[in-house]
N, C-alpha and C positions, 0 to 999 in steps of 0.2 A: 568504461570497460576496465580501466585501471583500478577504480574503486572496487569493482566486483572481484578482480584478481586479488586485491589486498584482503578482502573479506575471506576469500577461499584460503589464503595462506594462514590467516589468523585462526580459521576454523580447524585447519589441519593441526596446528599447534595445540588448540584446545582439545581436539580429539585424542592427541597423543598423551595429554596430561589428565584427561577426564577419567576418574576411576570408575564411572558407570559404564563406559564403553571402551575398555582397553582393547586395542586391536589384537593383542597376543593372548587374551584370556576371555573369549566370548563365553556366554552362558548358554548351555544347551538343555533342552528337554527331550527325552527319548520316550516314545510311546510304542510298546510292542507287547503282544500277549505272551510271547516266549520269554520266560524269566531268565533262562540261561543266556539268551541273546542279549537281554537287557544288562545282565551282569558283565558279560564279556565286552560288550560294546562300550559300556560306561567306564570300565577299567581302562580300556585302550585309550579312550578320548581324554580321560583324566591324566594319563601319562603324557599325552600330547599337550597338556597345559590348559585344558578347558574346564570350566565349572559345569558339572553334570548333575541333572536330576532325572529320575526315571519314574514311569508309571505304566500300569497295564489297563488303565481305565480311561476311555476316551473323554468322558465328561469331566473327570478330574484333570485331564490334560488341558481342556479348554479353560477350566478355572485357574490353573497354574499359569497359563499363558497370559491371562488378564491381569496378573499381579505385577506385570512390568519387569519381572526379573529374568526374562528369557529373550535372547536374540535369535537363536537358531532352534528349529524344531524338526527332529527326525521322527517320522511317523510311519508306522505300518498301517496302510489304509485298507488292508484286506482282512481286518479283524472282524469277528462276529459283532453285529450291532452297529457297524459303520457303513453308511452309504458314502462311498468315496467322494463323489462330486459334491454332495451336500456338506460333508464334513470339511472339505477344503474351502468351500465358499464361506462357511461359518468362521473358520480360522482367519480367512482374509478379511471378513467383515469386522470381527472383534479385535484382531491384532494385526493391523496392516504393517506394523514395523517389524514383524517377525519373518525371517527367511525360512521357508519350508523345504525340507528334503524328504521325498517320499521313498519309503523302503517297502518292498514286497517280495514275496516268493514267486509271484506269477508275473514275470516281466514280459512286455510286448511293446512293439513300436507304437501301436495305437494307444496303449495305456500311458506310455511316456508322453506322447503328444497331448493327450487329454489332461494329464496332470499338469503339464506346463501351461496349457491354456487356462487352467483354474488357479494359476498363481504359484505352482511349485517351482523352486529354483533348479532342482535336479531330481533325477529318478534313478534309484539303485535297486538291484535285485539280489536276493539271497542266493547262495552264501556270499557274505560281504568280504571283500579282500581288503586287508589293512591299508595297502598303498592307495587303493581306490578311494576308500572313505576318508583317508588323510587329505588327499588332494581336493575332494569335493567339499569337505567341511572348511578347509582353508579358503577356498574360493567363496563359499557362502559367507564366511566371516567378513571377507573384504566387501562383498555385496551389502551386508548389513551396515558396515561402516559408511558406505556411500549413501545408503538410505538415511542414516542419521545425519550425515553432512547435508544432504538435500533438505531435510526437514529443518535443520538449523538455519540454512540459507534462506528458506522461506520465512522463518521467524525474523531474520535480519531484514528481509525485504518488507515484512509487515511493519517493523519498527520504523523503517525509513519512509515507506510510502503509505502507511495506514492512516486512517482518519484522525488518529491521535496527533499527527503532525500538522493538521490544519487547525492552528491554534486560534482560540477566540472564545470569550464568554459573553460577548454582546448578544442581545436577544435575536438579532438578525442572523448571526452565525449559528446560534443554537437551533433555530428553525431549519437552517440548511443541513445541519448534522442529522436532524430527524428525517428530513427528506431523503438524504443519502442512504440512511439505514433502510428506508422503506423501498427504494428502487434498486438497491445494489444487487439483490438476488434474482432480478428479472433480466430479460434481454431488451427491455424497453429502451428506445432511443432517448438520449438525454441531451438537451440543448442548454449550454451555459452562456450567460452574458455577463459583462462587466468590463471595467477598464483594464488596460494592460497592467500587469503586476499585481493583480488581486488574488492570484493563486488558482487560476482555472486548471492549469496542467496538473498541479498537485492534487486538486480535488478529483480530477478524472482518474488519476492513478489510485486514489483512495477508493473510488467506486469499483474499479477493476479488482483491487486486492481484497475487497469485501464481497466479491461475487463468486459464484461457482466456477468462473473462468480464471480464477487467480493463478492456477498452475500453467495457463496457456499464455501466449505472448501478449504484451501490451505495446502497441505500435503508435507512435506519435508523429503526426505530419503537420508542419506549419504551412498552410496553403498560401499564405502571403509571402513566403520566402522564396517561392519558385515561380518562374514564368509559366504561362498556360501550357506551352508545348512540352515543358519538362514535367509539369504537374500530372498530366494524364499518364505519362509513362511511369512516373513515380508511384501513382496510385494503382494502376491496372497492369503495369508491366508492358513489355513489348517482345516481338519476335525478331529474330535476326533479319536484318535488311529492311526493317520497317521504315527507317529513315537514315540519313547520313550519320554515321557514327555508331549505328546499332550493329555491332560486330558479333553479338551473341544474344541469345534469349535472356530476358530479365524477368524475374518474378516481382510483381508489384507488391505494394504495402498491404493491399487488401488480402492477398493470398498469404502473405507473411503473418497476418493477424487471424488466420483461419482458426476457429475454435476459441479465440481470445477476444481482445478489444482493440479497436482502432479509434484514436482520438484525432479529429480534424480541427485544428486550431485556425482561427481567423477565416472561418468559412465564408464570411462576408466578401472576401476578396476573390472568390471563385468566379470565373467567367460564366456567361449564360450557357455556353456549350457544355462546360464542365458541370454546371448545375443540372442539366438534363441527364447526364451520365450518372451523377450521384443519386438522382431521384430513382432511376431504374435499379441501381444497386440496393437502395433502401427498400424498394417495393418487392423486387424479385430475387434479391441476393444473387444476381447474375451480371456478368459483364464479358466483354471481349478485350484481350490485350491489344495494344496498338499494332496494327498491321496483320492481325489475325482474324479469321472468321469463326474460330472455335469459341463457343460459349463456355464460360467457366462459372461454377457456383461456389459460394463462399458462405461460411457461417461465422460471422464476426459481429459482435455488438458495436454499435456506432455511438460515440459521444462527440458532440460538436461544440464549438465555442466561437463566440463573436465578441469583438470589442466595440461594436456599434449596434444600435437597435435595429434588428432585422425587420421589425414591423414598419419602421420608417422607410427602410430601403424598399419594402414591398409597395408602400404607398407611392414612392418615387419611381416605381417600375425599374429598380436596379437589382431586384432579387425576385426570383420566381415565386409566385404566390403558392403554387401547388407544392413546391419543395418546402416552403416555409411551414405550411400546414402539416406536411409529412413529418418534419423534424420537431415541430413544436408540440411534442407529446408531454414530456416532463421538462419544465423550464426551471433552471436555477439561476437566480440573479445574485452575483457576488457583490456585496457592497464595497465601495471604495474605502480606503483607510480613514479618510476624513469623515466618513459616516459612522465609524466605529472607534472614535478616539479613546474610549475606555479600554480598548484592547492594546493600546500602544505600550503601557508598562509590561503587560504579559508577553507581547511579541519581542520587545526590547530585551527582556530578561532571557528569553529563549535564545535569541541570537547572540547575546553576550556570553552565555554559557558555552555555546557552540564554538565561537571564535576564540574565546579564552582558552578552551581546551586545545583547539587546533594550533594556536600560536604559543602556548605554554606561558602566557602572561598571567601574573597574579593581580587580578583586578576584582575588587570586592563588590562593585556595583556601579550604579549611575547616580550622580548627585541630583538633589532635588531641583536645582536650577536647570541642569541639563534635561531632566525629564520634563520640566515645564516647557522648555524650548521645543522639545520633541512633540509635545501635545498642542503647541500653538501653530506648528507648521502645517501647510496645506497638503503636502504629500501628493504631488501630481503623479509621481511614479509608484505610489501605493506601497504595498508590503515589500516589494522588491527594492524600492528606494530606501526604505527603513533598514532592510538587511544590509545594504551597501554602506549606509551611514554608520551603523554599529560596527561593521568590520573595519571601516576607516578609523573610527574612534579607538578601537582596541589596538590597532597598529600604532597610532600616534600617542596614545595615553602614556604619560610618564608619572602618574600619581596613582594612589590606591583606588581612586574613583574616577570614572569618566566625568569630565566637566564640560561646560559649554564650549570652551576653547578647543576641545577635541572634535567637535562636530563640524560638518561642512558649513561654510560661510553663509549659504542660503538659509540654513536653519538657525545659525547664531543670531542673525539680524532680524528674525521674526519676533516682534515684541508686542506687548499690550498697547492699545491705543492710548495716547496721552489725554488727560482730562483738561478742562479749561484752565485750571490753576497750575498746570505743568506737571502734575503728578500722574499716576497710572489709574485708569478707571477700573482695572481688574477684569475688564471684558476682553476676551481673546479676539484676535483678528482672524476669525474663522473664514475658510473658503465658503463659496456658495454651497448651501446644503439646506435640506428641510429644517424648519425651526425645531422640530422634535429632536432631531439628531444633534443640533447645536446645543440644545439645553441639557443633554445627557451628561456631558463631562462636568460642568459646574454643579449639577445636581448631585452627582456621585461624590464630588469633593466635599460639598456641604454636609451630606449625610455621614460620610466617613469621618470628617472632622468632629461633628457632633457626637458620634459614637465614641471617639477617642476621649473627648472631653468628659463624657459620662461613664468612662471605663466600660464601654460596650453594654451598658444597661439599657435595654430597649425601652422600658417604661419611661425612664428619665429622658432619654433621647427623643422619644415621641412627644413628651411634654414640652421640651425645649423647642422642637420644630413645629409645635402646634398641629400635629397630625395624630391620628389614632395608631395604635400599635399594629393593627392589621395592615394599614397602608405602609407603615415603616418596614414591616417584615417582607411585604411584596417587593418593595424597592430594594431591600437588601438582597433578596434572591435575584432580582433582575441584574444587579451590579456585582453579584457574587461576593457580597460583603458578609454573607452568613457562613462562609467557609472558615 
C-alpha cells in the first residue's frame, strides 16, 4: 500500500510538471452550429486560461479529437446530422480519454440522464451563464486530470506486474510466455505447478494484467497460511454471529475478486471439505457465506498454484479427483532455477540493477568468479533465493564489482569436483536434474567462447565446433546468443 501511495505522489508531481496535461490550461474543442456562440464561448474560455479550438462540423470534430490534442469536448448534440446517442458513443469509442460536456438549447431531465449514461460528464442548456460554464469546465478539467492519472497508474502497474517482469530466455520459459499470451484473454482456469520461489505469484499477476479483467481486482490467497476454519471465512466471507468472534458481516475474497481474478496459492493444502466447496464455486460460480443460507454468485477468474504434484496427491487419495480434473484445464509448470541455469546471469543483472538503484550503491557488475559460483549452486530456494543473495551482495559489497566473498557462504563454498590429480575437472556439481538441462550451461559457454574467439563469425565458429552453420544458428537462438 505504501508503494502505491508513493507512486501516486510521484504521479501528482509528474502531472504538475507535464506540459502535455497542465491542470491550469486544458485544451478544449467546441462543436456548435451557431458561429456567434462559438466565437463568444471560445473568447470567454480563452480568457479563463484554456486553449480553445472550434468547429461547426461533427465529422471534423471527431477527426480533431483523434489527434490527441484535446482533453475537454463541449458539444451541441442537437445539430442537424447528429444522432445524439450514436455520436456520444462514437466519441467514447474513439477518444475515451476526452471528457465531454453536452450543450443544447433543448434541456430536459430525461436528456441529461441519457447523456450521462452515454458518458457525458455534464449537461448544460442555452443560454449559457458565464459562472455556470466556468464551474463546469473547471470540474471537467479536474476529472480529465484524474483520468490521465489513472491511465498512468495502470501503465505503472503493467511495468511492475506485466509479463516483461517474468525474466528468462531459457526455451522452457519462452514456451511459458507463449502459453500465457494464448490464455490471458480468456476466463479459462489456469493451474500452475512448481517449487516454491519459482515465480508463480508473479506469473499469475502477469496473466491478470494481460487479460480484459486488468482494471478489476487481483486477489491473492495463500491457502497454506491459514487454518481450515479461517480459510473458509477468508474465501467466502461470513455473517454476523456465524461463530465466536464474528461481530460483523465480512465479505470474502471471492466477492472481492468479482469481475477480476483470484489466485489461490498452495491449493494442495486445502482440506477435503474445502475442496468440495471450491469445486462448486468453479462449476456454478456460486457459494454461501459461513453461517448464511443465501446463495451468492460471483464472476471471478480462478488461477491456482501448487508446489507439489497434484496428480500424485490424487493417486494417494489426498486430493479430490473431480476437483483435479476441473482445474487441470490449462497447466503451466514453472521450471526450477537449476533447470534454467542459463537465466542466472540475466536474473542476477536485473536484481543488481534494482537493488543498486534502491540502495544508491555504485556497483558496475558481478565478477566472473562470482557468476561462476552462482551458476554452480543448486538453488533450493529458486529465483527468490537468488534475489535475496544479490540483495545481500549489494549491501555488503565494498568494491566496484560483486565478488565471491560478497555472496552467502552456502554459495561461496560450492565448487567444481576435484580431479584425480588434485586439479579441477571443470564439471559443475549440479543438483539432480534431467541430463538435457545439465548440459545446457556448458554447451552455452562452449558456443559463446568459440564465437568470441572467432570474432562472432558463424562460419569459422561452426568449422571450429565441427557442426554446420544451421545447427550453430539454432543453438545461438536457443541461448539468445544471436542478440
